[in-house]
C-alpha positions, 0 to 999 in steps of 0.5 A: 653315191654322194660325196661325204662333204659338199665341196672340195672347199670344205676339205681345203678349208679344214686342212688350212684351219688345222695348219693355222691352229697348229701355227704351221704355214700350209704351202699350196702344193702341200694342200693339194697333196693332202687333199689328193691323199685324203680322197684316195685313202677315203676311197680305199677305206669306204669302198670307193666312195668319194670324200669330196666332189673333186677332180684331180689332174696331173701337173708337172710337180704333182696332182692338183685340184684345179678349182682349188688351185685357181681359188687359192691363187691369191690366198684364202678365198671368200667362199661360203662353206660350212666349216663344220664337217660331219664327225666321221669325216672330221675323224678321217681328216684328223687321221690324214693330218696326223699321218701326213701333216708333218711331212714336207711338201717334197715328201708328200709329192714323192708319195703322190707322184710315185703312185700308178694313178699319177704316173698313168695320168701324167703319161697322157699329158699335163692336166690329164685327169687322175681317175678316182678308181685309179686313185683307189687302186693305187692306194689299196695295194700301195707299196710306195705309200703307207697302208690304210691301217697305218693311216687310219688308226682304229678308235679304241674305246673300253668295254664294260669290263675295261678291256680295250676294244677297237671301234670303226665306223660301219660301212654298208656292204663291208662284212666284218672279218670272220663274219657271215 
């Protein structure tokens, strides 16, 4: 199944622009932690699908996406990307930003480095790949990180009678709770 966006740059630029819009400096390490969290939670929320075509590796201070790391080494790179992501991805990224964007880099590093996915990769050595399935497993039953329902708040709309109704995007293969 293809990733939700074309490249990791789409997500990196989205987080960079969000920080800029909120007049916040986004440290490179914080950007990588947010991207890692976004990829992992997306896999949990959407039955293993990838948010972005990216590979994360274990570095001394935490997980990074090496292509983004190199490209952003001297600031925001001149890369031709579509700065508008699909609406469902935008909503998802806003949830990640709302939940984690205010945390310090150190706090996000603690969250990511305490996952089994990161620990497993770092035991293999620096720059060892952190598997996508391992990321999903680490956050699906996360004890050291917030649960999915604490990260992705359901969209609440009103029914024709005015009652609040929780709305989520449909994900193929997932059956509604209590459904057939």
